[in-house]
C-alpha positions in Angstrom: 0.0 0.0 0.0 1.2 3.5 -0.7 0.8 4.7 2.9 2.5 4.5 6.2 0.6 4.2 9.5 0.5 6.3 12.6 -1.3 5.0 15.7 -1.9 7.6 18.5 -1.8 5.7 21.7 -0.4 8.2 24.2 -3.4 9.8 25.8 -4.6 9.5 29.4 -8.3 8.4 29.5 -9.7 9.5 32.9 -13.2 8.1 32.0 -11.8 4.6 32.3 -11.1 5.4 36.0 -9.5 2.5 37.8 -9.0 0.4 34.6 -6.6 3.0 33.1 -4.8 3.8 36.4 -1.9 1.4 35.4 -2.3 0.8 31.7 -2.9 2.7 28.5 -6.3 2.6 26.8 -4.7 0.8 23.8 -3.6 -2.0 26.2 -7.1 -2.8 27.5 -7.9 -6.5 27.2 -10.7 -7.3 24.7 -12.6 -10.5 23.9 -10.5 -12.8 26.1 -7.3 -12.9 24.2 -6.7 -9.5 22.5 -5.7 -5.9 23.3 -7.6 -2.9 21.9 -4.6 -1.9 19.8 -4.6 -5.3 18.1 -7.6 -4.3 15.9 -5.9 -1.2 14.5 -2.6 -3.0 14.0 -4.4 -5.9 12.3 -6.3 -3.5 10.0 -3.1 -1.9 8.9 -1.4 -5.2 8.4 -4.3 -6.6 6.4 -4.3 -3.4 4.3 -0.6 -4.1 3.4 0.7 -1.1 5.3 4.2 -2.3 6.0 5.5 0.6 8.0 3.7 1.6 11.2 4.6 4.0 14.1 2.9 3.8 17.5 3.2 6.9 19.7 2.9 5.9 23.4 3.2 8.0 26.5 0.7 7.5 29.4 1.2 4.3 31.5 3.0 2.7 28.5 4.8 -0.2 30.1 2.2 -2.9 29.4 1.6 -1.5 25.9 5.3 -1.3 25.1 5.7 -4.9 26.2 2.8 -6.0 24.0 4.5 -4.3 21.1 7.9 -5.7 21.8 7.9 -7.8 18.5 6.4 -6.9 15.2 6.1 -10.5 14.0 2.6 -11.0 15.5 1.2 -8.5 13.0 3.6 -9.3 10.2 5.5 -6.0 10.1 8.9 -7.5 10.5 10.2 -7.1 6.9 13.1 -5.3 5.4 10.9 -2.8 3.7 8.9 -1.8 6.7 8.5 -2.5 10.4 6.7 -1.6 13.6 8.2 1.5 15.4 7.3 2.5 19.0 8.0 6.1 19.8 7.9 7.5 23.4 8.7 11.1 24.4 12.5 11.7 24.5 14.7 14.4 25.8 16.7 16.1 23.1 18.8 19.2 22.9 15.9 21.2 21.5 13.0 19.7 23.5 12.4 18.0 26.9 8.6 18.1 26.9 6.1 15.2 26.9 3.6 15.0 24.0 1.3 17.9 24.6 -1.3 16.7 22.2 -1.8 14.5 19.1 -0.3 17.1 16.7 2.6 17.6 19.0 3.2 13.9 19.2 3.5 13.8 15.4 5.7 16.9 15.4 8.2 15.5 17.9 8.5 12.5 15.6 8.5 14.3 12.4 11.7 12.7 11.2 9.7 9.5 10.8 7.5 11.2 8.2 10.3 13.0 6.5 12.4 9.9 6.1 9.5 7.9 4.6 8.8 7.7 0.9 5.1 6.7 0.8 2.9 9.5 -0.5 0.1 9.0 2.1 -0.4 8.6 5.8 -3.1 6.7 7.7 -3.6 8.1 11.2 -5.7 6.1 13.7 -6.3 5.8 17.4 -5.5 2.7 19.5 -8.8 2.3 21.5 -11.4 1.3 19.0 -12.7 -2.2 18.0 -13.4 -2.5 14.3 -12.4 -3.9 10.9 -11.5 -1.6 8.0 -9.7 -2.0 4.7 -7.7 1.2 4.5 -7.1 0.6 0.8 -10.8 1.4 0.2 -10.5 4.6 2.2 -7.4 5.6 0.2 -9.1 4.9 -3.1 -12.0 7.1 -1.9 -9.6 9.8 -0.8 -7.9 9.9 -4.3 -11.3 9.7 -6.1 -12.6 12.7 -4.2 -9.3 14.6 -4.6 -9.4 15.2 -0.9 -6.8 16.9 1.2 -7.9 15.0 4.3 -10.4 12.1 4.5 -12.1 11.4 7.9 -13.7 8.0 8.6 -17.2 8.6 10.0 -20.1 6.6 11.3 -23.8 7.3 11.8 -24.7 6.6 15.4 -28.2 5.9 16.9 -30.4 9.1 17.0 -30.9 8.8 20.8 -27.3 8.3 21.7 -25.4 10.9 23.7 -22.6 12.2 21.5 -21.0 14.8 23.8 -17.7 12.9 24.0 -17.3 12.5 20.2 -16.4 14.8 17.4 -19.5 15.3 15.2 -19.5 16.2 11.5 -21.9 17.5 9.0 -21.4 16.7 5.3 -22.9 18.0 2.1 -24.2 15.8 -0.8 -20.7 15.4 -2.1 -19.6 14.1 1.4 -17.4 17.1 2.0 -17.3 18.1 5.6 -18.9 21.5 6.2 -19.1 21.5 10.0 -16.8 19.7 12.5 -17.7 20.1 16.2 -15.6 18.6 18.9 -17.4 17.2 22.0 -20.7 19.2 21.5 -23.0 19.7 24.4 -25.9 19.3 22.0 -25.1 17.5 18.8 -26.5 18.9 15.6 -25.9 15.6 13.7 -25.6 11.9 14.6 -22.6 11.4 12.4 -19.3 11.1 14.3 -15.6 11.0 13.5 -14.1 7.6 14.2 -10.6 9.2 14.7 -9.2 7.7 11.5 -7.7 10.0 8.9 -6.0 9.7 5.5 -3.8 12.6 4.4 -1.0 13.2 1.9 2.4 12.9 3.7 3.8 16.2 2.5 0.6 18.1 3.4 0.7 16.5 6.9 4.3 17.6 7.4 3.4 21.1 6.3 0.3 21.4 8.6 2.1 19.9 11.6 5.1 22.3 11.2 2.7 25.2 11.0 1.0 24.0 14.2 4.3 23.9 16.0 5.2 27.4 14.9 2.0 28.7 16.4 2.1 26.6 19.6 -0.9 24.5 18.6 -0.9 20.9 19.7 -4.2 19.1 18.9 -4.8 17.5 15.5 -8.6 17.7 15.6 -8.9 21.3 16.9 -5.8 22.8 15.2 -5.9 21.0 11.9 -9.3 19.5 11.1 -11.5 22.2 12.6 -9.2 25.1 11.8 -8.7 24.2 8.1 -12.2 22.8 7.3 -13.0 25.8 5.1 -9.6 26.0 3.5 -8.9 22.4 2.7 -11.0 19.7 1.0 -11.9 17.5 4.0 -14.2 14.6 3.1 -16.0 12.0 5.1 -15.9 8.2 4.5 -18.8 6.3 6.0 -18.1 3.2 8.0 -21.1 0.9 8.0 -19.8 -2.1 9.9 -19.2 -2.7 13.6 -17.2 0.0 15.4 -16.9 0.6 19.1 -14.8 3.2 21.0 -13.8 2.0 24.5 -13.5 5.4 26.1 -15.7 4.7 29.2 -16.1 1.8 31.5 -19.6 1.1 30.1 -18.3 1.2 26.6 -15.5 -1.2 27.5 -17.9 -3.6 29.2 -20.3 -3.4 26.3 -17.5 -4.1 23.7 -16.5 -7.3 25.5 -20.1 -8.4 26.0 -20.7 -7.9 22.2 -18.4 -10.8 21.6 -20.9 -13.1 23.3 -23.1 -12.4 20.2 -22.6 -15.0 17.5 -22.8 -12.4 14.7 -20.1 -10.3 16.2 -17.8 -13.3 16.9 -18.3 -14.5 13.3 -17.5 -11.1 11.9 -14.2 -10.7 13.7 -13.0 -14.3 14.0 -14.5 -16.3 11.1 -14.6 -13.8 8.3 -11.5 -12.7 6.4 -9.4 -10.8 7.2 -8.3 -12.0 10.7 -7.4 -10.1 13.9 -3.9 -10.9 15.2 -2.4 -10.6 18.7 0.7 -11.5 20.7 0.4 -15.3 21.5 1.0 -16.8 24.9 1.9 -20.5 25.1 -0.8 -21.6 27.5 -2.7 -24.9 27.9 -6.4 -25.0 26.8 -9.1 -24.0 29.3 -10.0 -26.8 31.7 -13.5 -27.4 33.1 -13.5 -29.6 36.2 -16.4 -31.7 37.4 -19.2 -29.4 38.6 -18.4 -26.6 36.3 -21.2 -25.0 34.3 -20.6 -22.6 31.4 -23.4 -20.7 29.7 -23.0 -18.1 26.8 -19.4 -17.2 27.9 -15.9 -16.8 26.5 -13.3 -18.8 28.5 -9.7 -18.1 27.5 -6.7 -20.4 27.5 -4.9 -21.3 30.8 -8.2 -20.9 32.8 -9.5 -23.5 35.2 -13.2 -23.4 36.0 -14.8 -25.3 39.0 -17.9 -23.1 39.4 -20.6 -21.5 37.3 -20.0 -18.9 34.6 -22.9 -17.2 32.8 -22.9 -14.4 30.2 -19.3 -13.5 31.0 -15.9 -13.0 29.4 -13.0 -14.7 31.3 -9.5 -13.8 30.2 -6.4 -15.9 30.4 -4.8 -17.8 33.4 -7.9 -17.3 35.6 -8.8 -19.8 38.4 -12.5 -20.0 39.4 -13.0 -22.0 42.6 -15.7 -24.4 43.8 -19.3 -23.3 44.1 -18.5 -19.9 42.6 -21.0 -18.0 40.5 -19.9 -15.5 37.8 -22.7 -13.7 36.0 -22.6 -10.9 33.4 -19.0 -10.0 34.3 -15.5 -9.6 32.9 -12.7 -11.4 34.6 -9.4 -10.0 33.4 -6.0 -11.9 33.1 -4.5 -14.0 35.9 -7.2 -13.7 38.5 -7.7 -16.2 41.4 -11.3 -16.4 42.6 -11.7 -18.3 45.9 -14.4 -20.9 46.7 -18.1 -19.8 47.2 -17.6 -16.4 45.7 -20.4 -14.5 43.9 -19.6 -12.0 41.2 -22.3 -10.2 39.1 -22.2 -7.0 36.9 -18.5 -6.6 37.6 -15.1 -6.1 36.0 -12.4 -7.9 38.1 -9.0 -6.3 37.6 -6.0 -8.4 36.5 -3.7 -10.2 38.9 -6.2 -10.0 41.7 -7.0 -12.5 44.4 -10.7 -12.6 45.3 -10.9 -14.3 48.7 -13.2 -17.2 49.3 -16.8 -16.3 50.2 -16.6 -12.9 48.6 -19.7 -11.1 47.3 -19.5 -8.5 44.6 -22.5 -7.2 42.6 -22.8 -4.0 40.6 -26.1 -2.5 41.7 -25.9 0.9 40.1 -23.8 0.2 37.0 -20.6 -1.8 36.6 -18.5 -2.4 39.7 -14.8 -2.5 39.4 -13.3 -5.2 41.7 -9.8 -4.3 42.9 -8.3 -6.9 45.2 -4.9 -6.4 46.7 -2.1 -8.4 45.2 1.7 -8.3 44.9 1.4 -8.9 41.2 1.7 -6.2 38.6 -1.3 -5.2 36.4 -0.9 -6.3 32.7 
């Protein structure tokens, strides 16, 4: 493909509360065996983008470890690769990334040393499939300066945390409003952009000269009347995991057969770093109903309508309902967990009772083990 990829994975998401206290949003576990960033990386790999840069910053240890090898997404070739950039102290600059545009500016050499004519920019915290070749073909057909991937959301959905766009009949974006209190349209930006590499360098350098740091506010919104910015409608599944409820819903969506088939049985595939773990084991007395149980897990109790991640132990007479159990959790005998997300590497003591009465409860149990 005639494009390089940039994945913006450095932001701090306060809306994820305890879940993002020790990990970046892009490292959030999804569907039992994946991380959120796997979907964007897989989309780029499947679109034959061979050179991808990931900009990390906030709580990046777990994410950086996940990205330690490019082979899982097939970027490890002579004519490409997976590059992870974190803020670095230089003679000219000692600042952290102050925004998405500033993150690109601080790594502008990556763009200048590349030869591909286009750049695909995406976030790390969305669950979706997309062929970027089709977006690029659309971009060229429209003779656009910038193409924004958009999606129509339900009319009754609260859109105050999204960027909303209004397009004319030619799909050119006429209005772009970031996080509106009252949305004028139900079409949102998915945080995915296609732009010519030389134009991106020019716009980012201008932002830096004027002390502007945000790509949406200082590029898309600022230049919408001067540049040809078009919208590309995404009609298939797309979920942003910016809140605890969104994260919970995204995982629960994988209990639906149509969603599982779309991501795991229909080409192209989604790839992730593989752990060498034994298959899940269900001992006598275990009961599983409409749940995803990942490798390395041992189940002795009852699991209903739940997603259980890797290396989890569920004790005797336990009941897990409508919950997400993250990696490497030990749940003691006779415990009851409902409407909860149990944090990684926790030890839930025997006879514990956790039930989310007013929304999803985050279960944080003390442990000497690190969160992954």
